[in-house]
N, C-alpha and C positions, 0 to 999 in steps of 0.2 A: 521853296520858301513859303511861309505861311502868309495868308492873305493880310494879316495885320502888319506885315512888313517885318516881322521878327521870326524867331524860331525857338521852340522849346529846346533846352539844352545849350543855349548860347548865352553867355553872360552879358552880351551886348546886343543891340538891335542891328539887324542886317537889312539893308534896303532890298526891295523886290528885285531890282536889277543889280544883283550882287556881283562882287569882284571875284570871279572864279579863280584866277591864277593866284590871288592872295588867299582865297579859301583853300586852294590846293597847297598853299604854303603854310597852312595851319595857323600860324601866329596871327596872320593878317585877317583872320575871321573877325578879330576884335580891334586890332589897331595896326597901323603901319609901323614897321620896325624902325626903331630910332637909329639914327646915323651912328651913334656911338657904339652900337653892338654889331655893326656891319663891317668890322675890321678884324676878322677872325684869324689873324696871323700871317696872311699873305699880303704882299705888296699890292696896292690898288692898281688896276689896269686902266690906262688912260682911255679916254673916249675915242681918241684916234685909233688906238690899237683895236678896240672893240669894233669900231666901224670897219676897219680893215678885215678883221676876221668875219664879220657879218657879210661883207662883200665877197669874201672867199667862199662862204657857204652858198651865196647866190650863184656864183660861177660854177660851183660843183653841181648844184641842182640843175642849172642850164645844161651842163654836160650830160647828166643822166637823163633828164626829161627830153632834151633835144634829140639825143640818140634813140630814145624809145620812139618818139614821134617820127623820126626819119627812117629808121630801119625796122621797126617792129609794128607800129600801129597799123591796123586795128587789132593785132594779136593781143593776148592778155598780158604777156610780159616780154621783156627784151632778153635775148641771149647775148651777153656782151662780148664773149670771145669770138663768136662766129658772126656777129653783127646781123642778126635776124630775129624774127619774132618766134616766141614759143606758142605753138598752137596745139591744143589738146588732141591727141590721136596721131599727130604727125611726128612726134618725137618719142623715143623710148619711154615707157611708163616709169615714173619715179615713185609709184605707190600713192600713199595718202597725200603726199605733197601736192599732187596734181588735182586733188579735189577742190582746190581753191580756184581752178581755172574753169570758166564756164562759157568761153567764147563771147564775153561781154566787155572786151577792152578794159580789163581789170585795172591795169596801171593808170589809165586815164581817169577813171572814176575815183580811184583811191587818191589821186593827186589833186582833185579839184580844190578843196579848201586850202591845201598847201600853197597853191598859186596865189590866193588872196592874202594869206599870212605873209608871203614873201613880196607883197605889193606888186604882183604881176596881174593887174586887173584886166588888161587887154588879152593876155594869154588865157585868163580864166574865162572871159566871155567867148573867146574862140573855142575853148575846150567844151564849154556847155553846149554850144551849137553842134559840135561834133558828136557829143553824147546823144543829143536829141535826134540827130540825123542818122547816126550809124549803129547805135547800140541796140541789139535785139535781146530781150529777156526771155524769149520763148524757144530756147534751143533744146534739142534732144540730147541733154548731157546731164550726168549725175554729178552733183556738187555737194560740198560740205555745207550743212546748214549754218554751222558756226562761222566758217570763213566768209560765206556769202553775206551773212548778217553784218559782221563787223567791217568788212571791206566794201561791199557793194551797197547794201542798204545804208550803212553808216556813211559811205562816201556820197551817196545821193542826198541824204539828209543834211550832211555837212555842207555840201554844195548849195543846197536850197537855203539853208540858214544864212549863208553869206551872200547869196544872190539877192535875197529880199533886203538884207542890210544895205548892200550897194544901191539897190533900187531906191530905198528910202533916202539915201544921200543925194540922189538926183543926178549923178554923173555917169553911172554905168548901169547896164542891165535894164534900161527903161522898157525894153520889149518883153521882159521876162514875166510870165503869167503862171507861175507854179508848175511848170512842166517837169522839173526834176522831182517835185513832190508827187506828181501823178505817176511817174515811173517808180518811185519808191513804194507807193501804194500798190501798184501792180505787182512788184516783187514781193511785198509783204504777203499778199494773198497767195502767191505761188509757194511761199514757205509754210503757210498755215497747215496744209495736209500732213506735214511732218509731226504735228502735235496730236495726231489721231492715235493715241495710246491710252491705256487704262490709267496710267500714272500721270499723264499730262507732260511727261518728259518727251522732248522731240526725238524722232529718229535722227541719227547722225548725218544721213545723206538724203537727198531728194532729187528727183528728175525735174528739171525746170519746166519741161513740156508735159510730162505724163504723171507727175506727182509721185505717189507711193503705192507699192504693192501690185500695180498693174503689171502684166507680163512685159509690156514694152518699157516699163519704168526701170527695170534692171536694178531695183533697190527695194527696200522695205522688209528685208528678211533679217536685218541686224537686230541683235538683242541688247547690245551694250552701247553706252556712250560715256564720254568723260564728263566729269562734274563741271568743268569750265564750259564744255560744249553746250550743256543744258542750262547753265547758270549765267551765261553772258549774253543775254538777250534783252534785259529789261530796259536799258537806256534807249536803244534803237527802237524797240517795239513801243515803248511808252511815248517816245518822241513822235513816232508815226501816228499814234492815237491822238496825242495832243494837237499835232498839226492838222489832222484831217477830221477829227471828231469821231472816227471809227474806233470804238472802245475795245473791239475784239482783240487787237494786237496786244495791248497792255494786259488784258485779262489772261491771255494765254501765257505770256511771259511771267506774270505773277504766279500763276498756278504752278509752273515749273519750279520757280524759286521756293514756293511753299512746300512742295514735295521734297526737295532736297533738304530743306530745313528740318522737316519731320523725320527724315531718314538719317540725320546726323547721329553719330555714336553718342549716346546720352551721358555716359560716364566721363568721356574725354572731351565732348563737344567738338570733335573733329569729323571731317568727311573724308571718304576715300577718293581714289583717283578715277575709278570706273564703276558705273552702276548699271544694273539691269533695268531697262526702260519699261519693262512690263511688270516685274515683281518688286522692284525697288531694292533688291539685294545688292550689297556691295560685291563687286567682282574683284577689284583690286583694293585691298584694305590698307594700303600704305597712304600716308598723308603728308603733304608738304605745302610749300607756297610756290612751287615751280610748275613745270609742264603738267597739264591735265586738271589743275585746280586754280591756278593763279588768278585769272580774271573773275572767277566766282566771288572771291573776297573783294576784289576791286569794285565790282558792280554793286555789292551790298552797300558799301559806303557811299559810292557815287550816286546810287539811286536815292539815298537819303538826301544828298545835296541837291539833286535835280528835282525830286518829287516831294520832298518835305515830309516823308512818311517815317515816323519814329520807329516803326517796327523793323525797318531795314537797319537802322543804327543799333537797335538792341541786338539783332542777330550778328551784325558785324562785331560789336563789342564782345559778345559771347565767344565767337570764333577767335577773335584777336587775343583774348585772355588765354585761350588754349594754345594758340601758336607760340606766344611768348613763354608759356609754362613748359611746353614740351619740345617744340620744333626749334626755337631760337636757342642757339648755343654760341653766343657772340664770340667772334663776328660771323659764325657760320649759321646756316639754316639747313638742318638735316631732316630728311623724311623719317617718320616714325610709323608704328602700327597704330591704327585707330583704337584697337582693343587693349593694346599694351604700349601706351604712348611713352613709357620710359625706355623702350627699346628702339634703337635706330633701325630703320628698314634698309638703308644702304649707306655706303661709305663715299658717295660722290654727290655732287650738286649739279643741276643743269642751269644753263645760261638764262632761262626765262625768269628765274627768281630775281634777276637784276632789277625788275620793276618794283620790288617790294620796298626798298628804301623810300621811293617816291610815295608809295601808299602810306608808309609810316609818317612821312612828312604831313600828309593830309590828316592823319590821325592825331598828329601832334606829339608823337613819340620820337623825338629828334635824336637822342643819343644812340639807340641801336641802328637808326638809319645811317648815321655818320659812320658807325663801326662797319656795318656790312658793305656800304658803298666803298669805303677805303680798302677793305679786303679785296673787293672786286677790281678796284683800280690797280692794286698791286699785281693781281693776276694779269691784267691787261698790259701793264708795263713789262711783264716778263715775256708775254707771247704776242704783243702788239694788238691782239684782239682777244675777246673773251671766248674760250673754247665752248662748244655746245655742252660739254660736261667736263668737270674736273674733280679730282679726288679731294679728300679732306686734308691731304698733305700737298695739295695744289699741283699735282701732276695731271697731264692731259688724259682725260678718259675718252671723250669723243672729240676729235680734232677739228671738226668743221666749224665754220662761222659764216652764217648766211647774212651777214651785215645787219644783225638784229639791233633795234633802237632802244631796248629797255634800259640799258645803262645810261644812255644820253638823256632819257626821260627822267631818271632819278637825279642825274646831275643838274638838270634844269630846275627841278623842284627844290633840291637842296640849296641851290643858289638863291632861289626866290625866298626861301625860308630864312636863310642865314645872312645873305648879302656878302658872303665870304668870297673874296676874289680868287681863292684857291680853286673854286669850282670853274671859274673861267679858264684857269690854266689846264684843268682836266679836259674841258671842252676843246681847248686848243690842241691838246694831245690827240684827241679823237679825230680832229680835222686833219692833222698831219699824218696820222696813220692811214686814214682812208686814202689820201692822195698818194702816199708813198707806197702802199702795199696793195690796195684794192683797185686803184684807178687803172683802167685800160682804155685803149683808143675809142671803144664804142660804149663807154659807160663806166660802171663800177661792178667788178666781178666778186662774187662770194668767195670766201677762202675754203678751198678743199681741205687744207691741212695747215693749221696755224704754225706748226713746227717747221714746215718746209717753205711756206709762203706760196704754195701752189694754188691755182684758181679753179673755180667751178663755173661752168657756163650758165650763170644764174644771177639775175638781179630781181629780187622779189618786189612786189608792189609796195609792201610796207616800208621799204627803204625810202621811197619818195614820200609816202604818206606821213611818216613819223620822224625819221632821222633828221632830215633837213629842217623840218618844222621846229623840233626841239633845239637843234643847234642854232638856228637863226634867232629864236626867241631868247636863247641864253645870252646872246651878245647884243640884242636890240634894246634900245631905250624906248620908252613909251611913245615918243614922237616918231619913231621909225616904223610904227605899225599904223595902218590907215583906219583901224577901228579899235575899240576897247576890248582887248583879249580877255579882260577880267569879267566880261559879261557872259562868258561861255564856259562850258565844262568840256573836258577832253574825254572822249570814249577810249576804250582800250586800243583802238587803232588811231588815236589822236585826232579823230574827227570832232568838229565843234558843234555843240548843241547849246542853244541859248537858255539861260537860266530862267527867263520869263515863262518857259513852258510849265513851270511849277504851278502857275495860277491859271492855266489855260485848259479848258475842257476837262475839268476835274470831276468826272462822273464816276470814277472808280472809288469805291469806299476805301478809306485808309485803314480801316480796322481789319486786322488779319483774323480770319475765321478758322484757320487750320492749326494754329499754335496756341498753346496756353503758356503765357509768360509767367504766370504765378508760380510755376515750379522753379523758376530761375532766381538766383540771387543777383540782383542788379546793384548791389551796394558798391561794386567796383566799377560800375559804368561811369565814364567821365562825361557828365552832362554840361560841363562848363568849358567854354572856349579856352584853349591854352593862351598864355600871355608871355611877354618877353621875360618876365621875372622867372617863370618856370623853364622856359626854353633856354634862356641865356643868362646864367648867373653873372654877377657883376664883372667877372673876368672876361675881358674882350677876346681873350685867346681860348675861349671855351671849346670851340669846335676843333681847334688845333690840338688842344690837350687830349681830346678823345682820339684823334687820328694818330698822334705821335707813337703810341705803343704798337701800332699796327704797321709801321713803315717797313719793317723787315719781316713781316709775317709770311711772305711767300719766298724768301730767300732760302739759302741752303743750310740754315741753322736750326734744323728740327722744328719747323713752325708749329706743328700740331702739339708737340710735346712741351714746348716752353710754357704755354698757358697752363696746361694741366699740371706740370711740375711745380710752377710757381703757386698755383692754387693749393696744391697738396702741402707745400712747405708752410704756407700761411695757416692751414688748418691743422698741421701737425701730423697728418696721415699721408701714407703713400697713395698715389693715384691708382685706380683699378687697372689691371693688366688688359691691354687691348690686343686684339688678334694681330694687327699689323706690326706690333712691337715684339711679339712672341719669338723666342729663340729656344729651340729644343735643347741646346747645349748649356743653357743657363739654369743652374740648379735652383735659383730663387724662383724662376718662372715655373719650373716643374712643381715646386712646393706649393705655389699659389694655386696651380691647377688641382692639386689634391684636396685643397681646402674648399674649393668651389662646390657649393651644394651641401656641405656638411656642417660648417661652423655656425652660420647664422643666416637669416633671411637676406641680409645684404650680400653675403657671399653667394647665396643661391641666385640672386638677381644678377650678380656679376657673371656667374657661370652661364646662365642663359644667354646673356648678352654676348659673352665671349664665343659661345658655340655659334650663335647667329652670325657674328662678325666673321668667324672662320669659314662658314659656308659661303658667305658673300665674297670673302677675299679669294677663296678657291675659284669660285665662278668667275670673278673679275679678272684674276690672273690668266685664266684660260682664254678669256675674251681679248685680253690686252697683249697676247703674245705675238701679235703680228708686227713685223718690223716696220717702223715708220717709213712712209714712202720717200722716194727721192724726187728731185726736181730737175726738169729740163727747162732752162730759161733761154728764150731767144733774145740775144743781146745786140744783134747787128741792127743797122738802120732799116726801117724806121721804128723798130720795136724798142730798142734800148732797155731791155729787161722788163718791159711791161707785161709780157705774156709768159706765164709760168705754167708748165704742164706737169701734172702728177704722173710719176713714173714708178714702176716696181723695180726693186733691186735684184741682184743675182747672188747665188751662193758662192760664186767663184769670181775671180778677177779682182781688180783694185777696189777696196772698200772705201767708198766716198765719205763715210762717217769718220774715218780715221786719217784720211789723206786730203790734201788740197784738191779742190775741184779741178775738173778737166775741161779745157776750153778749146774750141776749134770749129772750123767750118764743116758742114755736113755734106755728104755725097752718097748717092745710091750705089750699092754694090751690084755687080753683075757676075753670076746670076743673082737675082734679087733675094732668093731664099738663102743665099750664103752657104749652101750645103756642099760646095765643091770649091776647088781653087779658083780664085777670082780672075776673071778675064780682063778686068780694068783696074789693075793695081795702081797705075799712075793716077787714077781719079781719086783714090781713097787714101793714098799715102799721106801721112801727116794730118789726116782729117778724121772726123767721126763718121763711121759708116752706118748707113741705114740699111737694114735687112728685114726681110719678111719672116714672120713666124711660120713654122711648118716644114715638113719633109725630112727634118733631121733634128738632132739634139741641139739645145742652146749652146752647150760647150763647143760643139763642132763648128757652129757658126762663128763663135768667138775666135777660135783658133784660125779659121780661114781668113777672117778680116785682119787679125793680128799679123799673120804671115805676110799679108799684102801691105803692111805698113800703117794700118789704121791706129789711131791713138785712143779710140773708144768705139763703142757700138751701141746703136739703138735698135731694138727689135720691135717692129710694128705688127700688131695683131692682124691676122688675115681674116678675121670674122667681121664682116662689114657692119658698121653701126655700133660696135662694142664701145663702151665708154666707162671711165672710172666713176662716172656719176651713177651708173646702174650696176656695175659689176665689181666684186671685191678684188683688190690688188693681191698679187701673190709674188713669191720669190722664185725666180728662174732657177731650176735645179741643174746640177751637174750631170754627168753621164755615167756615174758610178765608178769612174776611174779617178786617178790623181789629176786634179785640175790646177796644181801649183804652177804649171807652165803658162797659164793665162794671167797676164799682167795688166791688161787694159780694163777699164771700167765698162760694165754692160748694164743697160737699163731697158725696161720694157714699157712700151706705150700701147694703150688700146687704140683701136682704129680711129676713133673720133679725134683723139689728141694727136695721133700720128699724121692725120690728114692736114692738120693745121701747119705742121712743118713742111709737108709735101706741097701744099698750096703756096707756102711762102717761097719755096725753091722755084716753083713755076713762075711766080710773080717777080722775084728779085734775084734769082740765080745764086748769088752769094749770100748764104744764111749762116750766121755764126751762133752757136749755142754754148751754154754752160751746163755741164753735168755736175751736180752737187747734191749734198744731203739737205741743203736748205737754200732758198733763193737768195741771191746777193742783193744788197742795197742798190737801188737804181742810181742814186747819186754817186756811189762808188764806181759803178760801171761807167758812167759818163766821164768820171775823172781819171779812169784807167788810162795809162799812157798808150796802151794798145789801141785805144779808141780814137787817138788824135787824128788818124788819117781818115776816120769815118766822116761822111758828109752829115754832120750834125746840124739840126735846125737852129736858127738864131735865137729862139726863145722857147720856153716851156710850152706856151700856147701854140706856137708854130708846130712844135713836135706833136702835140695832141692832134692838131688839125690834119697834118700830113699822115699821121698814123691812122686816123679814122678813115681817110680816103683809101689807104692801102688795105685796111682790114675789110672795107666794104667790097673792094675788088676781089679780095681773097674769097669772101663768102659767095661771090657770083661765079667763081671758076668751077670747072668740073673736077670732081675728086680724082686725083691721079691714080688712085687704086682701081678706078673703074675703066681705065682706058690704057692702051699700050701705045707708046711712041718710041722712036729710035733713041731718044735721049733718056728715057725713063724706064722703070722696071716694068715687067710684063704684068698682065692682068692678075690681080691678087686673088681672083676667084677661079682661076683656071685649074688650080690644084688644091685639094683638101689636105689639111694637116692630119696625119694619122694619130689617133688618140693614143695608140699603144706606145708609140715611140717616146712621147714626152711624159706620159703618166707612168710609164715603167720606171722612169728616173725619179719617181716621187713628185711628179709635177702637179698632181691633183691639189686644188687650192686648199683643201682641208688638211693636206699634209705639207703644205709649202709655207707654213707660218713661222716666222722668226721671232725671237724674244725682243722686247723693247730695249733699246739702247739707252733709254733715259735712266738717270740715277734715281734710285728710290731710297731716300734716307729715312731710317727708322729711329725711334727714340727708345733707349733702354731705360730702366727704372732710375738709373743714376743721372739721367739727363744728358748723357753723351750720345753723339751720333755715330752710327756705323753704316757704312755704305754697303748694304746687303746685295744690291743688284750687281755691283762690280764683281763680287765673289761668284754670284750665280752666273754672270755673263762669262767669266773666265772658265767656269766649269762647263758651260754650254759649248764654248768654242773648242775646248779639249775634246768633248764628245763628238763634235761635228767633224774634227780632223780624223777621228777613227772611223766614223761612219757618215759619209756624205749625205745619206738620205735619212738620217736619224729624225725621229719625231720630235718636234719642238715642244711637245707636251711634257718632256722630262723636267723642265724647269719648275713645274708645279709639284714635283714629286714630294718634297719635304712636307708641304701642306697636306697632300693626299695621305701620306703615311700617318700624319697626326690624326686626320679625320678617321682613318681606319680604326684607331683605338677608341674612338668616341661614337661609333655607329649607333649603339643603343640610345645614347643620350640625344644624338642628332635626330633620330627617328621620333623620339618623344617630343623634341622641340618642334619638329615639323607638324606633328599631330596637333600641337597647341595652336598652330597657325589657323587651324580649321575651327577652333572653338568659337562659339558666339557667347561672349561674356556678357 
């Protein structure tokens, strides 16, 4: 805020201690929304119901935070399926994801200001004491500069901001003397060596103890970083400078932002995803608002709000104009090429773009925010969660969901901007889905696959830092929060920084010296605060009228084609042919192909786009040809369906995607490898047999347990420590012979998932599981007549408590695969599995991929839907019958044959990708 108490570019005067949540809600920069415009079509939610939902959020936070403190602290994160902490180096590497872990009690630091927002001041005071007592920032570990900044530095600064607020109130934290700020300053200095580059862009990683480029640092050789990684520092670094008076932090962050601005593509005003930190050359030249770029845009606008520097707003407005011109295709946001922004760079979207409607609310562009948010909500209603990536026709592209909070964030800001109770109902759905599908006895588990409902042993710190904060604020009234949330700005990790920092220690010149704005046309810059007349026409159903056309956008009625066809009918022209719609048997499509590049410049552009889409589609289909995983769900007491394990299918036996699930108690076979006639048929008859991988073909194991009377089989990997978290799933192959005699379902579990079942047997003896293509609803399991004789707990909370105790005991038992007992299988490491026996049957993962069973609906030019995947699936199944080990790549053959006819054009197109226009 300016020292005069106002701000250039705002049609009203804003006090120095400004209302951030209203600022973030755009319209309230100027005035509080009138009650008459806060009834956008949904029935108002009573205060009692809002309080009930708010209390539910508090209970959910207690469940997550309490289990972290009990079972994981001082580790960085909780592993909720095994009830233990995740410690860097003690678990199988997950790649870049582990760069967030620095052995500094990440989840505790990331949760500090959440505790205050949720009115847990006593827990906050205890947490601060633990951080000061236990956390060490001088560890010999390589961490991500970006993640450490937003989670740890941001967490310490957010904790400090609220600690001094509480101290000023005189009730809590009277002993506090800026200790968190001193830790933040120490961490800030540890991050500074990362900026030792000619460009000023930071290295992506740094060793907390040894810095950069020293032999013992084990980092400093990287050449590339993502735009968001370099451009998401200004809020935390500027706040650190303003709090401490040490200007060096803000200077370094500004220099990085200045360099990115200078390197934008001048004709499109877009930035790429990845940049060389030494030369400034764009390494990845695609541009969007999702992963790799997202928070760069967010921090430009929020830096203007926090620091009052007009140059940041000018940059944001320039980028935003380009985003809406090229990337925004309402309700979609599709990546494009920075040099050829009229061409889409991919046919799918990632989940991180869910933050963008919230940023559009801050910008004041409410209509596209409502549209994109509604589209995302429809995807969530279809899959329960937002997949990590989904295609333009709303099929799953990447099936994971690590409990990301971006959609909840946008929901909160849209509610603040509109007052529409519809968004309270959206928040209620998020709460219900988290409790129904992600809640496990020891916390909340990320979704391994939203299609099956299987879990991943992961609960990221951002889940506590952001998700519960936004959900609680969504339902809270002003009097429910012990401080004025409107005096603070949210960082990208939802940490709170006070707005009064804008007038504190302002020794940094606001004048940007590296950019010449005279070359830009700022006639389109919106220098006036939005108001209710602009945001909300007189129609009180304004928001609903925007959402209504999108209600069925994700259903099975050709979602992507409807909008295109309607637009073309209104304009009188047919829509351009898209690669996903192309049919080689359609004469009209073939005629359109002949015209591309010959008739006009528009046809030429359509031809280039079509070839690019065809390349992308071919690559995408090859990547998506892995059969969706199956689920093993533990349904007996005390689990009751809360533990879902990711399992691989088989090419033989009962197909769970076409038949009802198989339910039964599990029993270990003898011999455990299942390679000969079972010696304990009485133990497995009528049950699901557990067998170990190795020594013989999968089909032979299946026949042996089937002959013994088993109703299903679970093969457990003999490779200790293997996990679906780190290894790709595959499909168990047959033995090259006719496998029609195998009638029972067979699933494969990696060692980690298998040990959960083995430990459950050891603890409870009688363990019942459900083998299915997708996890069943837990409520349905509890209501199942077969469960009536189970010893069910008297209430949901009792169930959670008992389950937590059981899971804790499970995590403390010895893995059954590591010991031999009279009642259990022999040592799983005593015999190795011969590679030649299983790979000879086509077992190699690269050859064991099955085509997706999801329906892919395409739109022909006349607007009718044709279920192309059903035809391809039938063809694939026919080919499989004739050759059990057939390569699943044959499904992409029609596309490959088309591309073969276009080789010269494709090569020319790919050469264009290397052009610097």
